[in-house]
Short mmCIF file of the C-alpha atoms (twelve columns), coordinates in Angstrom:
data_MODEL
# 
_entry.id   MODEL 
# 
loop_
_atom_site.group_PDB 
_atom_site.id 
_atom_site.type_symbol 
_atom_site.label_atom_id 
_atom_site.label_alt_id 
_atom_site.label_comp_id 
_atom_site.label_asym_id 
_atom_site.label_seq_id 
_atom_site.Cartn_x 
_atom_site.Cartn_y 
_atom_site.Cartn_z 
_atom_site.pdbx_PDB_model_num 
ATOM 1  C CA . MET A 1  0.492   0.016   0.073   1 
ATOM 2  C CA . ALA A 2  0.944   3.713   -1.031  1 
ATOM 3  C CA . ASP A 3  3.307   5.029   2.106   1 
ATOM 4  C CA . ASP A 4  0.326   7.617   3.153   1 
ATOM 5  C CA . LEU A 5  -2.442  5.786   2.683   1 
ATOM 6  C CA . LYS A 6  -4.488  3.645   5.202   1 
ATOM 7  C CA . PRO A 7  -6.758  1.372   4.946   1 
ATOM 8  C CA . SER A 8  -9.237  4.034   6.253   1 
ATOM 9  C CA . ASP A 9  -8.884  6.101   3.081   1 
ATOM 10 C CA . LEU A 10 -10.155 3.262   0.873   1 
ATOM 11 C CA . THR A 11 -13.557 3.565   -0.264  1 
ATOM 12 C CA . PHE A 12 -15.841 0.696   0.606   1 
ATOM 13 C CA . GLY A 13 -15.437 -0.157  -3.216  1 
ATOM 14 C CA . GLU A 14 -12.333 0.057   -3.398  1 
ATOM 15 C CA . LYS A 15 -11.580 -2.384  -0.700  1 
ATOM 16 C CA . ALA A 16 -13.659 -5.152  -2.104  1 
ATOM 17 C CA . ARG A 17 -11.857 -4.728  -5.767  1 
ATOM 18 C CA . ILE A 18 -8.509  -4.988  -3.931  1 
ATOM 19 C CA . GLY A 19 -9.519  -8.126  -1.856  1 
ATOM 20 C CA . ALA A 20 -10.981 -9.323  -5.212  1 
ATOM 21 C CA . LEU A 21 -7.365  -8.955  -6.760  1 
ATOM 22 C CA . VAL A 22 -5.376  -9.988  -3.754  1 
ATOM 23 C CA . ALA A 23 -7.496  -13.351 -4.014  1 
ATOM 24 C CA . ARG A 24 -6.798  -13.306 -8.158  1 
ATOM 25 C CA . MET A 25 -3.049  -12.828 -7.360  1 
ATOM 26 C CA . ALA A 26 -2.863  -15.661 -4.849  1 
ATOM 27 C CA . LYS A 27 -5.039  -18.421 -7.121  1 
ATOM 28 C CA . ARG A 28 -2.371  -17.542 -9.867  1 
ATOM 29 C CA . GLY A 29 0.298   -17.829 -7.374  1 
ATOM 30 C CA . MET A 30 -0.407  -21.724 -6.687  1 
ATOM 31 C CA . ALA A 31 0.161   -21.618 -10.092 1 
ATOM 32 C CA . GLY A 32 3.945   -21.551 -9.701  1 
ATOM 33 C CA . PRO A 33 6.742   -19.132 -9.564  1 
ATOM 34 C CA . ALA A 34 6.954   -18.583 -13.116 1 
ATOM 35 C CA . VAL A 35 3.448   -17.089 -13.609 1 
ATOM 36 C CA . ASP A 36 3.168   -13.264 -14.129 1 
ATOM 37 C CA . ILE A 37 1.089   -11.006 -11.407 1 
ATOM 38 C CA . SER A 38 2.357   -8.166  -12.345 1 
ATOM 39 C CA . ASP A 39 -0.809  -7.020  -14.276 1 
ATOM 40 C CA . LEU A 40 -2.904  -7.204  -10.747 1 
ATOM 41 C CA . GLN A 41 -0.230  -5.653  -8.998  1 
ATOM 42 C CA . ARG A 42 -0.442  -2.719  -11.271 1 
ATOM 43 C CA . LYS A 43 -4.554  -2.662  -10.973 1 
ATOM 44 C CA . VAL A 44 -3.867  -2.371  -7.283  1 
ATOM 45 C CA . GLU A 45 -1.200  -0.011  -7.734  1 
ATOM 46 C CA . ARG A 46 -3.920  2.707   -9.705  1 
ATOM 47 C CA . ILE A 47 -6.859  2.446   -7.153  1 
ATOM 48 C CA . GLU A 48 -4.499  3.149   -4.309  1 
ATOM 49 C CA . ARG A 49 -2.920  5.826   -6.822  1 
ATOM 50 C CA . GLN A 50 -6.942  7.118   -7.437  1 
ATOM 51 C CA . ALA A 51 -7.659  7.015   -3.120  1 
ATOM 52 C CA . VAL A 52 -4.253  9.500   -2.913  1 
ATOM 53 C CA . LYS A 53 -5.511  11.706  -4.945  1 
ATOM 54 C CA . ARG A 54 -8.896  11.568  -3.312  1 
ATOM 55 C CA . LYS A 55 -7.401  12.002  0.175   1 
ATOM 56 C CA . ASN A 56 -4.939  15.280  -0.914  1 
ATOM 57 C CA . GLY A 57 -8.326  16.888  -2.939  1 
ATOM 58 C CA . LYS A 58 -6.474  16.935  -6.478  1 
# 
């Protein structure tokens, strides 16, 4: 999670989307270490960036 972002800064929808993405990452991770999960990590980072922008009022 971004350094200046707390779980309370996320909306319920953002928490749910991140939770679903983390579950998908875990499912892919069970397939083996060679499986790429970077696309899901980027989606989580994008959600976090949006939350930071909203928190900072930008």
